[in-house]
N, CA, C and O atoms as CSV, one atom per row, in Angstrom:
chain,resi,resn,atom,element,x,y,z
A,1,UNK,N,N,79.420,95.739,74.605
A,1,UNK,CA,C,80.990,95.493,75.475
A,1,UNK,C,C,82.057,95.983,74.359
A,1,UNK,O,O,82.267,95.172,73.457
A,2,UNK,N,N,82.850,97.380,74.304
A,2,UNK,CA,C,83.456,97.620,73.876
A,2,UNK,C,C,84.581,96.505,73.550
A,2,UNK,O,O,85.069,95.840,74.463
A,3,UNK,N,N,85.029,96.306,71.983
A,3,UNK,CA,C,85.772,94.890,71.851
A,3,UNK,C,C,87.617,94.949,72.485
A,3,UNK,O,O,88.531,94.125,72.465
A,4,UNK,N,N,87.445,96.835,73.166
A,4,UNK,CA,C,89.241,96.985,74.269
A,4,UNK,C,C,88.359,96.075,75.702
A,4,UNK,O,O,88.909,95.371,76.549
A,5,UNK,N,N,87.220,96.318,75.610
A,5,UNK,CA,C,86.742,96.209,77.167
A,5,UNK,C,C,86.082,94.669,77.003
A,5,UNK,O,O,86.012,94.309,78.178
A,6,UNK,N,N,85.757,93.983,76.490
A,6,UNK,CA,C,85.725,92.738,75.647
A,6,UNK,C,C,87.550,91.653,75.992
A,6,UNK,O,O,87.403,90.655,76.698
A,7,UNK,N,N,88.534,91.850,75.648
A,7,UNK,CA,C,89.503,91.476,75.702
A,7,UNK,C,C,90.218,92.136,77.435
A,7,UNK,O,O,91.324,91.614,77.575
A,8,UNK,N,N,89.946,92.885,78.424
A,8,UNK,CA,C,90.049,92.998,79.584
A,8,UNK,C,C,89.225,91.828,79.754
A,8,UNK,O,O,89.810,90.759,79.930
A,9,UNK,N,N,87.978,91.848,79.731
A,9,UNK,CA,C,87.212,90.806,80.355
A,9,UNK,C,C,88.517,89.246,80.142
A,9,UNK,O,O,89.391,88.553,80.662
A,10,UNK,N,N,88.102,89.390,79.545
A,10,UNK,CA,C,88.759,87.577,79.310
A,10,UNK,C,C,89.834,87.638,79.460
A,10,UNK,O,O,90.292,86.497,79.519
A,11,UNK,N,N,90.814,88.620,79.602
A,11,UNK,CA,C,92.673,88.493,80.149
A,11,UNK,C,C,91.574,88.198,81.976
A,11,UNK,O,O,91.380,87.204,82.675
A,12,UNK,N,N,91.157,89.593,82.064
A,12,UNK,CA,C,90.494,88.942,83.982
A,12,UNK,C,C,90.373,87.479,84.013
A,12,UNK,O,O,90.945,86.706,84.781
A,13,UNK,N,N,88.906,87.000,82.335
A,13,UNK,CA,C,88.659,85.874,83.343
A,13,UNK,C,C,89.656,84.349,83.421
A,13,UNK,O,O,89.503,83.276,84.004
A,14,UNK,N,N,90.691,84.902,82.529
A,14,UNK,CA,C,91.789,84.443,82.210
A,14,UNK,C,C,92.973,83.875,83.643
A,14,UNK,O,O,93.596,82.837,83.865
A,15,UNK,N,N,92.793,85.432,84.477
A,15,UNK,CA,C,93.976,85.063,85.546
A,15,UNK,C,C,92.735,84.440,86.908
A,15,UNK,O,O,93.180,84.127,88.012
A,16,UNK,N,N,91.293,84.347,86.613
A,16,UNK,CA,C,90.308,84.397,87.840
A,16,UNK,C,C,90.844,82.443,87.533
A,16,UNK,O,O,91.380,81.735,88.385
A,17,UNK,N,N,90.545,82.095,86.365
A,17,UNK,CA,C,90.785,80.767,86.337
A,17,UNK,C,C,92.340,79.909,86.308
A,17,UNK,O,O,92.644,78.722,86.429
A,18,UNK,N,N,92.883,80.793,86.149
A,18,UNK,CA,C,94.186,80.643,86.690
A,18,UNK,C,C,94.767,79.494,88.087
A,18,UNK,O,O,95.342,78.452,88.401
A,19,UNK,N,N,93.697,81.330,88.732
A,19,UNK,CA,C,93.930,81.182,90.179
A,19,UNK,C,C,93.227,80.373,90.589
A,19,UNK,O,O,93.890,79.436,91.032
A,20,UNK,N,N,91.468,80.127,90.749
A,20,UNK,CA,C,91.217,78.492,90.945
A,20,UNK,C,C,91.831,77.416,90.509
A,20,UNK,O,O,91.796,76.533,91.367
A,21,UNK,N,N,92.740,76.897,88.912
A,21,UNK,CA,C,93.374,75.813,89.358
A,21,UNK,C,C,94.435,76.157,90.157
A,21,UNK,O,O,94.185,75.687,91.267
A,22,UNK,N,N,95.659,76.825,90.180
A,22,UNK,CA,C,96.567,76.327,91.306
A,22,UNK,C,C,95.629,76.243,92.699
A,22,UNK,O,O,95.942,75.225,93.316
A,23,UNK,N,N,94.781,76.856,93.248
A,23,UNK,CA,C,94.422,76.604,93.580
A,23,UNK,C,C,93.740,75.300,94.007
A,23,UNK,O,O,93.368,75.110,95.165
A,24,UNK,N,N,93.556,74.179,92.757
A,24,UNK,CA,C,93.208,73.510,92.662
A,24,UNK,C,C,91.422,72.478,92.989
A,24,UNK,O,O,91.013,71.386,93.383
A,25,UNK,N,N,90.873,73.977,92.412
A,25,UNK,CA,C,89.618,73.579,92.232
A,25,UNK,C,C,88.710,73.717,91.797
A,25,UNK,O,O,88.346,74.735,91.209
A,26,UNK,N,N,88.020,72.612,91.987
A,26,UNK,CA,C,86.567,72.918,90.604
A,26,UNK,C,C,85.755,74.041,90.868
A,26,UNK,O,O,85.560,74.530,91.981
A,27,UNK,N,N,85.196,74.505,89.568
A,27,UNK,CA,C,84.080,75.468,89.543
A,27,UNK,C,C,83.074,75.884,90.661
A,27,UNK,O,O,82.671,77.002,90.982
A,28,UNK,N,N,82.741,74.425,91.247
A,28,UNK,CA,C,81.593,73.879,91.668
A,28,UNK,C,C,82.614,74.476,93.081
A,28,UNK,O,O,82.334,75.443,93.790
A,29,UNK,N,N,83.511,73.816,93.174
A,29,UNK,CA,C,83.939,74.155,94.601
A,29,UNK,C,C,83.767,75.689,95.218
A,29,UNK,O,O,82.988,76.226,96.006
A,30,UNK,N,N,85.506,76.315,94.031
A,30,UNK,CA,C,85.976,77.567,94.093
A,30,UNK,C,C,84.408,78.792,94.154
A,30,UNK,O,O,84.507,79.924,94.628
A,31,UNK,N,N,83.170,78.261,93.610
A,31,UNK,CA,C,81.907,79.236,93.571
A,31,UNK,C,C,81.979,79.097,95.381
A,31,UNK,O,O,82.429,79.678,96.368
A,32,UNK,N,N,81.147,77.832,94.955
A,32,UNK,CA,C,80.762,77.695,97.107
A,32,UNK,C,C,81.436,78.382,97.933
A,32,UNK,O,O,80.853,79.079,98.763
A,33,UNK,N,N,82.860,78.318,97.867
A,33,UNK,CA,C,83.499,78.700,98.557
A,33,UNK,C,C,83.473,80.680,98.775
A,33,UNK,O,O,83.506,81.311,99.831
A,34,UNK,N,N,83.417,81.116,97.596
A,34,UNK,CA,C,82.884,82.495,97.804
A,34,UNK,C,C,81.249,83.068,97.924
A,34,UNK,O,O,80.724,84.065,98.421
A,35,UNK,N,N,80.923,82.257,97.426
A,35,UNK,CA,C,79.073,82.133,98.149
A,35,UNK,C,C,78.577,82.845,96.756
A,35,UNK,O,O,78.475,84.070,96.707
A,36,UNK,N,N,78.368,82.270,95.973
A,36,UNK,CA,C,78.389,82.906,94.633
A,36,UNK,C,C,77.841,80.959,93.584
A,36,UNK,O,O,77.883,79.860,94.136
A,37,UNK,N,N,77.473,81.179,92.301
A,37,UNK,CA,C,76.957,80.045,90.979
A,37,UNK,C,C,78.254,79.371,90.995
A,37,UNK,O,O,79.304,79.866,91.403
A,38,UNK,N,N,78.096,78.249,90.538
A,38,UNK,CA,C,79.472,77.462,89.872
A,38,UNK,C,C,79.265,78.825,88.230
A,38,UNK,O,O,80.019,79.786,88.077
A,39,UNK,N,N,78.157,78.495,87.336
A,39,UNK,CA,C,77.509,79.515,86.027
A,39,UNK,C,C,77.785,80.437,86.305
A,39,UNK,O,O,78.079,81.159,85.353
A,40,UNK,N,N,77.901,81.106,87.772
A,40,UNK,CA,C,78.569,82.642,87.483
A,40,UNK,C,C,80.026,83.096,87.115
A,40,UNK,O,O,80.456,84.061,86.484
A,41,UNK,N,N,80.835,81.653,87.975
A,41,UNK,CA,C,82.060,81.401,88.138
A,41,UNK,C,C,82.746,80.690,86.655
A,41,UNK,O,O,83.960,80.496,86.730
A,42,UNK,N,N,82.091,80.303,85.364
A,42,UNK,CA,C,82.094,79.834,84.302
A,42,UNK,C,C,82.301,81.354,83.340
A,42,UNK,O,O,83.177,81.799,82.598
A,43,UNK,N,N,81.048,81.788,83.807
A,43,UNK,CA,C,80.413,83.636,82.677
A,43,UNK,C,C,82.031,84.398,83.106
A,43,UNK,O,O,82.456,85.101,82.190
A,44,UNK,N,N,82.853,84.341,84.231
A,44,UNK,CA,C,83.719,85.283,84.697
A,44,UNK,C,C,84.626,84.793,84.013
A,44,UNK,O,O,85.254,85.580,83.305
A,45,UNK,N,N,84.942,83.575,83.994
A,45,UNK,CA,C,86.123,82.813,83.315
A,45,UNK,C,C,86.250,83.003,82.288
A,45,UNK,O,O,87.350,83.416,81.921
A,46,UNK,N,N,85.199,82.801,81.324
A,46,UNK,CA,C,84.937,83.394,79.369
A,46,UNK,C,C,84.862,84.845,79.438
A,46,UNK,O,O,84.739,85.405,78.349
A,47,UNK,N,N,84.904,85.505,80.371
A,47,UNK,CA,C,84.788,86.772,79.937
A,47,UNK,C,C,83.090,87.121,79.789
A,47,UNK,O,O,82.605,88.210,79.482
A,48,UNK,N,N,82.710,86.460,79.954
A,48,UNK,CA,C,81.202,87.494,79.546
A,48,UNK,C,C,80.554,87.779,80.669
A,48,UNK,O,O,79.355,88.023,80.533
A,49,UNK,N,N,81.011,87.819,81.768
A,49,UNK,CA,C,80.560,88.983,82.845
A,49,UNK,C,C,81.301,89.260,83.963
A,49,UNK,O,O,81.587,88.392,84.788
A,50,UNK,N,N,81.795,90.976,84.092
A,50,UNK,CA,C,82.091,91.122,84.915
A,50,UNK,C,C,82.077,91.387,86.384
A,50,UNK,O,O,81.663,92.516,86.649
A,51,UNK,N,N,82.370,90.753,87.277
A,51,UNK,CA,C,82.230,90.963,88.678
A,51,UNK,C,C,82.187,92.169,89.029
A,51,UNK,O,O,82.593,93.156,88.416
A,52,UNK,N,N,81.565,92.080,90.274
A,52,UNK,CA,C,81.176,93.509,91.880
A,52,UNK,C,C,82.247,93.314,92.559
A,52,UNK,O,O,83.116,92.441,92.553
A,53,UNK,N,N,82.012,94.495,93.295
A,53,UNK,CA,C,83.568,94.516,94.893
A,53,UNK,C,C,83.134,93.247,95.198
A,53,UNK,O,O,84.066,92.444,95.231
A,54,UNK,N,N,81.720,92.639,95.503
A,54,UNK,CA,C,81.966,91.405,96.474
A,54,UNK,C,C,82.812,90.635,95.727
A,54,UNK,O,O,83.934,90.652,96.233
A,55,UNK,N,N,82.752,89.939,94.698
A,55,UNK,CA,C,83.679,88.931,94.441
A,55,UNK,C,C,84.692,89.650,94.391
A,55,UNK,O,O,85.157,89.165,93.359
A,56,UNK,N,N,85.905,90.948,94.871
A,56,UNK,CA,C,87.212,91.091,94.546
A,56,UNK,C,C,87.544,90.614,96.085
A,56,UNK,O,O,88.445,89.844,96.418
A,57,UNK,N,N,86.405,91.391,97.103
A,57,UNK,CA,C,86.543,91.886,98.163
A,57,UNK,C,C,86.904,89.729,99.121
A,57,UNK,O,O,87.351,89.454,100.235
A,58,UNK,N,N,86.449,88.829,98.021
A,58,UNK,CA,C,86.179,87.354,98.287
A,58,UNK,C,C,87.048,87.293,98.559
A,58,UNK,O,O,87.499,87.476,99.690
A,59,UNK,N,N,87.927,86.834,96.999
A,59,UNK,CA,C,88.648,86.112,96.252
A,59,UNK,C,C,89.985,86.704,97.598
A,59,UNK,O,O,90.568,85.865,98.285
A,60,UNK,N,N,90.301,88.450,97.768
A,60,UNK,CA,C,91.349,88.598,98.999
A,60,UNK,C,C,90.651,87.918,100.214
A,60,UNK,O,O,91.317,87.078,100.819
A,61,UNK,N,N,89.946,88.067,100.452
A,61,UNK,CA,C,89.852,87.738,101.651
A,61,UNK,C,C,89.973,86.369,101.922
A,61,UNK,O,O,90.455,86.092,103.019
A,62,UNK,N,N,89.501,85.023,100.843
A,62,UNK,CA,C,89.216,83.940,101.338
A,62,UNK,C,C,90.237,83.549,100.526
A,62,UNK,O,O,89.925,82.372,100.345
A,63,UNK,N,N,91.376,83.748,99.830
A,63,UNK,CA,C,92.308,82.938,98.883
A,63,UNK,C,C,93.543,84.026,99.032
A,63,UNK,O,O,94.583,83.739,98.440
A,64,UNK,N,N,93.494,85.252,99.781
A,64,UNK,CA,C,94.803,85.614,100.264
A,64,UNK,C,C,94.629,85.775,98.890
A,64,UNK,O,O,94.246,84.735,99.427
A,65,UNK,N,N,94.472,86.001,97.446
A,65,UNK,CA,C,94.661,87.028,96.262
A,65,UNK,C,C,95.379,88.440,96.442
A,65,UNK,O,O,95.441,89.437,97.162
A,66,UNK,N,N,95.554,88.228,96.036
A,66,UNK,CA,C,96.510,89.401,95.447
A,66,UNK,C,C,95.792,90.323,94.016
A,66,UNK,O,O,95.794,89.951,92.842
A,67,UNK,N,N,95.383,91.229,94.420
A,67,UNK,CA,C,94.213,92.345,93.640
A,67,UNK,C,C,95.029,93.020,92.313
A,67,UNK,O,O,94.911,93.022,91.088
A,68,UNK,N,N,95.829,93.524,93.223
A,68,UNK,CA,C,96.592,94.397,91.823
A,68,UNK,C,C,97.146,93.118,90.720
A,68,UNK,O,O,97.158,93.441,89.533
A,69,UNK,N,N,97.546,91.859,91.028
A,69,UNK,CA,C,97.389,90.599,89.812
A,69,UNK,C,C,96.308,90.096,90.060
A,69,UNK,O,O,96.556,89.353,91.009
A,70,UNK,N,N,95.300,90.015,89.837
A,70,UNK,CA,C,94.268,89.884,89.957
A,70,UNK,C,C,93.211,91.080,88.248
A,70,UNK,O,O,92.698,90.737,87.182
A,71,UNK,N,N,93.361,92.130,88.803
A,71,UNK,CA,C,93.057,93.175,88.179
A,71,UNK,C,C,94.480,93.784,86.794
A,71,UNK,O,O,94.382,94.425,85.747
A,72,UNK,N,N,95.145,93.434,87.210
A,72,UNK,CA,C,96.277,93.310,86.174
A,72,UNK,C,C,97.137,92.832,85.517
A,72,UNK,O,O,97.861,93.249,84.612
A,73,UNK,N,N,96.984,91.667,86.169
A,73,UNK,CA,C,98.124,90.468,85.572
A,73,UNK,C,C,99.637,91.266,86.167
A,73,UNK,O,O,100.747,90.965,85.728
A,74,UNK,N,N,99.477,91.976,86.889
A,74,UNK,CA,C,100.787,92.140,87.448
A,74,UNK,C,C,101.149,91.628,89.081
A,74,UNK,O,O,100.348,91.521,90.010
A,75,UNK,N,N,103.020,91.283,89.091
A,75,UNK,CA,C,102.286,90.861,90.354
A,75,UNK,C,C,102.597,89.401,91.348
A,75,UNK,O,O,102.596,88.423,90.601
A,76,UNK,N,N,102.815,89.072,92.576
A,76,UNK,CA,C,102.231,87.461,92.694
A,76,UNK,C,C,100.687,87.559,92.734
A,76,UNK,O,O,99.895,88.454,93.031
A,77,UNK,N,N,100.560,86.035,92.235
A,77,UNK,CA,C,99.564,85.955,92.835
A,77,UNK,C,C,98.509,86.075,93.577
A,77,UNK,O,O,97.439,86.537,93.179
A,78,UNK,N,N,98.819,85.523,95.108
A,78,UNK,CA,C,98.545,85.699,96.544
A,78,UNK,C,C,99.307,86.143,97.267
A,78,UNK,O,O,100.434,85.663,97.146
A,79,UNK,N,N,99.193,86.861,97.982
A,79,UNK,CA,C,99.340,87.794,98.880
A,79,UNK,C,C,100.305,86.785,99.897
A,79,UNK,O,O,99.655,85.941,100.514
A,80,UNK,N,N,101.226,86.791,100.039
A,80,UNK,CA,C,102.190,85.299,101.193
A,80,UNK,C,C,102.437,86.239,102.845
A,80,UNK,O,O,102.453,85.676,103.939
A,81,UNK,N,N,102.625,87.889,102.607
A,81,UNK,CA,C,102.895,87.883,104.599
A,81,UNK,C,C,102.175,89.054,104.910
A,81,UNK,O,O,102.630,90.193,105.020
A,82,UNK,N,N,100.897,88.636,105.054
A,82,UNK,CA,C,99.577,90.129,105.360
A,82,UNK,C,C,99.968,90.738,106.908
A,82,UNK,O,O,99.085,91.212,107.622
A,83,UNK,N,N,101.485,90.668,107.368
A,83,UNK,CA,C,101.702,91.522,108.324
A,83,UNK,C,C,101.740,93.484,107.324
A,83,UNK,O,O,102.114,93.635,106.161
A,84,UNK,N,N,101.184,94.762,108.369
A,84,UNK,CA,C,100.966,95.320,108.019
A,84,UNK,C,C,101.937,96.277,107.296
A,84,UNK,O,O,102.748,96.427,108.210
A,85,UNK,N,N,102.337,96.913,106.434
A,85,UNK,CA,C,103.293,97.657,105.413
A,85,UNK,C,C,104.357,98.349,107.380
A,85,UNK,O,O,103.787,98.712,108.408
A,86,UNK,N,N,105.854,98.261,107.138
A,86,UNK,CA,C,106.307,98.465,107.516
A,86,UNK,C,C,106.364,100.218,107.840
A,86,UNK,O,O,106.365,101.119,107.002
A,87,UNK,N,N,106.414,100.349,109.551
A,87,UNK,CA,C,106.402,102.190,109.466
A,87,UNK,C,C,107.448,102.800,110.772
A,87,UNK,O,O,107.327,103.327,111.878
A,88,UNK,N,N,108.682,102.280,109.701
A,88,UNK,CA,C,109.788,102.238,110.413
A,88,UNK,C,C,110.620,103.940,109.930
A,88,UNK,O,O,110.623,104.466,108.817
A,89,UNK,N,N,111.153,104.373,111.030
A,89,UNK,CA,C,111.395,105.715,110.039
A,89,UNK,C,C,112.081,105.166,108.638
A,89,UNK,O,O,111.384,105.437,107.660
A,90,UNK,N,N,112.907,104.681,108.432
A,90,UNK,CA,C,114.061,104.070,107.212
A,90,UNK,C,C,112.863,103.441,106.089
A,90,UNK,O,O,113.274,103.033,105.003
A,91,UNK,N,N,110.964,103.367,106.490
A,91,UNK,CA,C,110.587,103.125,105.795
A,91,UNK,C,C,109.304,103.559,105.513
A,91,UNK,O,O,108.357,103.076,104.892
A,92,UNK,N,N,109.568,104.933,106.322
A,92,UNK,CA,C,107.351,105.674,105.670
A,92,UNK,C,C,107.006,105.109,104.573
A,92,UNK,O,O,107.644,104.663,103.619
A,93,UNK,N,N,105.919,105.182,104.824
A,93,UNK,CA,C,105.138,104.736,103.200
A,93,UNK,C,C,105.411,103.892,102.228
A,93,UNK,O,O,105.123,104.017,101.037
A,94,UNK,N,N,106.097,102.836,102.863
A,94,UNK,CA,C,106.388,101.980,101.986
A,94,UNK,C,C,105.884,101.149,100.980
A,94,UNK,O,O,106.375,100.334,100.198
A,95,UNK,N,N,104.182,101.812,101.345
A,95,UNK,CA,C,103.156,101.245,100.746
A,95,UNK,C,C,102.685,101.604,99.626
A,95,UNK,O,O,101.958,100.948,98.880
A,96,UNK,N,N,102.940,102.262,99.538
A,96,UNK,CA,C,102.324,103.844,98.616
A,96,UNK,C,C,102.782,103.550,96.486
A,96,UNK,O,O,102.468,104.160,95.464
A,97,UNK,N,N,103.634,102.302,96.785
A,97,UNK,CA,C,103.575,102.282,95.284
A,97,UNK,C,C,102.505,101.912,95.006
A,97,UNK,O,O,101.786,102.619,94.301
A,98,UNK,N,N,102.049,100.597,95.516
A,98,UNK,CA,C,100.878,99.625,95.444
A,98,UNK,C,C,99.906,101.214,95.195
A,98,UNK,O,O,99.742,102.090,94.346
A,99,UNK,N,N,99.483,100.855,96.483
A,99,UNK,CA,C,98.515,102.823,96.749
A,99,UNK,C,C,98.167,102.841,95.455
A,99,UNK,O,O,97.103,102.383,95.038
A,100,UNK,N,N,99.221,103.476,94.611
A,100,UNK,CA,C,99.488,104.573,93.324
A,100,UNK,C,C,99.145,103.936,92.600
A,100,UNK,O,O,98.236,104.397,91.910
A,101,UNK,N,N,99.663,102.375,92.254
A,101,UNK,CA,C,99.027,101.272,90.969
A,101,UNK,C,C,97.809,100.994,90.928
A,101,UNK,O,O,97.355,100.621,89.846
A,102,UNK,N,N,96.608,101.127,92.509
A,102,UNK,CA,C,95.399,100.666,92.025
A,102,UNK,C,C,95.196,102.316,91.752
A,102,UNK,O,O,95.218,102.655,90.568
A,103,UNK,N,N,95.035,103.183,92.590
A,103,UNK,CA,C,94.930,104.616,91.977
A,103,UNK,C,C,95.163,104.714,90.649
A,103,UNK,O,O,94.534,105.573,90.031
A,104,UNK,N,N,95.688,104.241,90.257
A,104,UNK,CA,C,95.996,104.730,88.423
A,104,UNK,C,C,94.991,103.590,87.637
A,104,UNK,O,O,94.198,103.870,86.739
A,105,UNK,N,N,95.271,102.013,88.302
A,105,UNK,CA,C,94.082,101.240,87.793
A,105,UNK,C,C,92.752,101.658,88.237
A,105,UNK,O,O,92.068,101.930,87.250
A,106,UNK,N,N,92.202,101.794,89.191
A,106,UNK,CA,C,91.453,102.688,89.166
A,106,UNK,C,C,90.368,103.632,87.872
A,106,UNK,O,O,89.259,103.220,87.532
A,107,UNK,N,N,90.890,104.667,87.431
A,107,UNK,CA,C,90.956,105.747,87.299
A,107,UNK,C,C,90.851,105.054,85.765
A,107,UNK,O,O,90.444,105.814,84.887
A,108,UNK,N,N,91.096,104.041,85.476
A,108,UNK,CA,C,91.555,103.799,83.520
A,108,UNK,C,C,90.748,102.252,83.593
A,108,UNK,O,O,90.341,101.963,82.468
A,109,UNK,N,N,90.547,101.607,84.220
A,109,UNK,CA,C,89.449,100.033,83.571
A,109,UNK,C,C,88.589,100.300,83.933
A,109,UNK,O,O,88.290,100.808,85.013
A,110,UNK,N,N,87.755,99.878,82.721
A,110,UNK,CA,C,87.058,99.887,82.620
A,110,UNK,C,C,85.987,98.841,83.352
A,110,UNK,O,O,84.779,99.052,83.249
A,111,UNK,N,N,86.486,97.734,84.077
A,111,UNK,CA,C,86.369,96.749,84.350
A,111,UNK,C,C,85.819,96.862,85.916
A,111,UNK,O,O,84.827,96.409,86.488
A,112,UNK,N,N,87.150,97.837,86.411
A,112,UNK,CA,C,87.129,98.381,87.845
A,112,UNK,C,C,85.241,99.199,87.874
A,112,UNK,O,O,84.214,99.002,88.523
A,113,UNK,N,N,85.697,100.171,86.712
A,113,UNK,CA,C,85.261,101.468,87.520
A,113,UNK,C,C,83.198,100.412,87.107
A,113,UNK,O,O,82.105,100.805,87.514
A,114,UNK,N,N,83.370,99.648,86.581
A,114,UNK,CA,C,82.076,99.064,86.034
A,114,UNK,C,C,81.458,98.278,87.516
A,114,UNK,O,O,80.384,98.305,88.117
A,115,UNK,N,N,82.759,97.597,87.705
A,115,UNK,CA,C,82.531,96.890,89.266
A,115,UNK,C,C,82.029,97.965,90.831
A,115,UNK,O,O,81.404,97.525,91.796
A,116,UNK,N,N,82.391,99.007,90.707
A,116,UNK,CA,C,82.426,99.688,91.503
A,116,UNK,C,C,81.041,99.935,91.573
A,116,UNK,O,O,80.243,99.489,92.397
A,117,UNK,N,N,80.731,101.089,90.125
A,117,UNK,CA,C,79.165,101.337,89.932
A,117,UNK,C,C,78.031,100.839,90.495
A,117,UNK,O,O,77.011,101.323,90.986
A,118,UNK,N,N,78.940,98.561,90.089
A,118,UNK,CA,C,78.009,97.940,90.550
A,118,UNK,C,C,77.702,98.066,92.186
A,118,UNK,O,O,76.708,98.209,92.898
A,119,UNK,N,N,78.825,97.960,92.321
A,119,UNK,CA,C,78.894,97.950,94.501
A,119,UNK,C,C,78.283,99.317,94.540
A,119,UNK,O,O,77.431,98.969,95.358
A,120,UNK,N,N,77.959,100.777,94.311
A,120,UNK,CA,C,77.252,101.417,94.030
A,120,UNK,C,C,76.487,101.237,93.734
A,120,UNK,O,O,76.799,100.291,94.457
A,121,UNK,N,N,75.012,100.999,93.099
A,121,UNK,CA,C,74.523,100.581,93.111
A,121,UNK,C,C,73.545,99.659,94.387
A,121,UNK,O,O,72.495,99.819,95.008
A,122,UNK,N,N,74.546,98.740,94.296
A,122,UNK,CA,C,73.558,97.545,95.561
A,122,UNK,C,C,73.316,98.397,96.373
A,122,UNK,O,O,72.128,98.677,96.532
A,123,UNK,N,N,74.677,99.353,97.444
A,123,UNK,CA,C,74.931,100.238,98.293
A,123,UNK,C,C,73.101,101.299,98.372
A,123,UNK,O,O,72.324,101.030,99.288
A,124,UNK,N,N,72.688,102.496,97.214
A,124,UNK,CA,C,71.977,103.049,97.157
A,124,UNK,C,C,70.972,101.852,97.267
A,124,UNK,O,O,70.279,101.994,98.275
A,125,UNK,N,N,70.710,100.888,96.666
A,125,UNK,CA,C,69.575,100.352,96.963
A,125,UNK,C,C,69.007,99.853,98.276
A,125,UNK,O,O,67.938,100.196,98.779
A,126,UNK,N,N,70.005,98.879,98.811
A,126,UNK,CA,C,70.349,98.399,100.060
A,126,UNK,C,C,69.865,99.688,101.313
A,126,UNK,O,O,69.068,99.456,102.222
A,127,UNK,N,N,70.269,100.475,101.183
A,127,UNK,CA,C,70.053,101.889,101.810
A,127,UNK,C,C,69.181,103.307,101.208
A,127,UNK,O,O,69.306,104.525,101.338
A,128,UNK,N,N,68.202,102.340,100.453
A,128,UNK,CA,C,67.588,103.721,99.541
A,128,UNK,C,C,66.093,104.458,100.839
A,128,UNK,O,O,65.601,105.544,100.531
A,129,UNK,N,N,65.715,103.929,101.792
A,129,UNK,CA,C,65.107,105.083,102.663
A,129,UNK,C,C,66.084,106.104,103.294
A,129,UNK,O,O,65.985,107.330,103.242
A,130,UNK,N,N,67.079,105.346,103.919
A,130,UNK,CA,C,68.343,106.569,104.474
A,130,UNK,C,C,68.521,106.853,103.116
A,130,UNK,O,O,68.021,105.790,102.749
A,131,UNK,N,N,68.825,107.418,102.036
A,131,UNK,CA,C,69.631,107.526,100.635
A,131,UNK,C,C,68.470,108.354,100.148
A,131,UNK,O,O,68.843,109.211,99.346
A,132,UNK,N,N,66.931,108.359,100.436
A,132,UNK,CA,C,65.828,109.427,100.224
A,132,UNK,C,C,66.066,110.172,101.193
A,132,UNK,O,O,66.006,111.301,100.706
A,133,UNK,N,N,66.262,110.252,102.088
A,133,UNK,CA,C,65.845,110.657,103.732
A,133,UNK,C,C,66.950,111.689,103.733
A,133,UNK,O,O,66.854,112.796,104.262
A,134,UNK,N,N,67.762,111.333,103.242
A,134,UNK,CA,C,69.184,112.745,102.839
A,134,UNK,C,C,69.219,113.454,101.505
A,134,UNK,O,O,69.814,114.361,100.922
A,135,UNK,N,N,68.377,112.661,101.353
A,135,UNK,CA,C,68.232,113.514,100.070
A,135,UNK,C,C,67.160,114.768,99.913
A,135,UNK,O,O,67.342,115.899,99.463
A,136,UNK,N,N,66.022,114.163,100.434
A,136,UNK,CA,C,64.818,115.686,100.146
A,136,UNK,C,C,65.872,116.569,101.916
A,136,UNK,O,O,65.622,117.733,102.228
A,137,UNK,N,N,66.750,115.844,102.611
A,137,UNK,CA,C,67.190,116.926,103.501
A,137,UNK,C,C,68.084,117.690,102.758
A,137,UNK,O,O,68.089,118.903,102.969
A,138,UNK,N,N,68.739,117.284,102.040
A,138,UNK,CA,C,69.319,117.990,100.978
A,138,UNK,C,C,68.547,119.565,100.272
A,138,UNK,O,O,68.698,120.786,100.237
A,139,UNK,N,N,67.660,118.450,99.790
A,139,UNK,CA,C,66.508,119.611,98.467
A,139,UNK,C,C,66.288,120.642,99.480
A,139,UNK,O,O,66.592,121.821,99.297
A,140,UNK,N,N,65.717,120.155,100.629
A,140,UNK,CA,C,64.734,121.520,101.594
A,140,UNK,C,C,65.545,122.384,102.220
A,140,UNK,O,O,65.187,123.035,103.201
A,141,UNK,N,N,66.898,122.458,101.599
A,141,UNK,CA,C,68.184,122.971,102.229
A,141,UNK,C,C,68.559,123.271,101.241
A,141,UNK,O,O,69.355,124.205,101.349
A,142,UNK,N,N,68.359,122.872,99.987
A,142,UNK,CA,C,68.629,124.119,98.568
A,142,UNK,C,C,68.227,124.147,98.509
A,142,UNK,O,O,68.298,123.935,97.299
A,143,UNK,N,N,66.474,124.365,98.793
A,143,UNK,CA,C,65.305,125.559,98.456
A,143,UNK,C,C,65.240,126.368,99.308
A,143,UNK,O,O,64.720,127.336,98.752
A,144,UNK,N,N,65.482,126.686,100.597
A,144,UNK,CA,C,65.386,126.884,101.755
A,144,UNK,C,C,66.809,128.050,101.098
A,144,UNK,O,O,66.484,129.231,100.982
A,145,UNK,N,N,67.613,127.840,100.887
A,145,UNK,CA,C,68.780,128.988,100.432
A,145,UNK,C,C,68.233,129.553,99.401
A,145,UNK,O,O,68.291,130.738,99.727
A,146,UNK,N,N,67.736,129.516,98.367
A,146,UNK,CA,C,66.718,130.033,97.659
A,146,UNK,C,C,66.045,131.604,97.692
A,146,UNK,O,O,66.076,132.698,97.127
A,147,UNK,N,N,65.371,130.787,98.884
A,147,UNK,CA,C,64.283,131.576,99.123
A,147,UNK,C,C,64.784,132.820,99.796
A,147,UNK,O,O,64.317,133.869,99.352
A,148,UNK,N,N,65.643,132.906,100.780
A,148,UNK,CA,C,66.627,133.866,101.562
A,148,UNK,C,C,67.077,134.506,100.543
A,148,UNK,O,O,67.513,133.990,99.515
A,149,UNK,N,N,66.935,136.376,100.934
A,149,UNK,CA,C,66.923,137.170,99.844
A,149,UNK,C,C,67.950,137.370,100.535
A,149,UNK,O,O,68.112,137.030,101.707
A,150,UNK,N,N,68.915,138.095,99.643
A,150,UNK,CA,C,70.492,138.337,99.825
A,150,UNK,C,C,71.374,139.405,100.047
A,150,UNK,O,O,72.584,139.197,100.137
């Protein structure tokens, strides 16, 4: 792991630990509620392991963790109000700033890109038959287009 990546992983791990301690949960209790092992939690908290999509999703779903805080350390630790963004004429698209922040982070964070690659890899593996059929159909179409005279 590059030095900057390691530093990001350590900071991320400290935020996970801070969230867990704020919830007053042991590593074991925290892990059980997320459906993962205590060892995994320990490795994330120490910066040795970068979690994938499921971890982020479960943190948000089970504990109302603010993903912006989890990924960047900015903002509130927990989401207080789960209401959808206001859509009145006076405040259309009031959540756009946070969306832009998330998109900015997604394109610049090696940890986030690694996590999304893990999610994509698992998706491709779990759906490999369907993916292989789609690739075969695409290749057949592509080779058929090459054979046609122009």
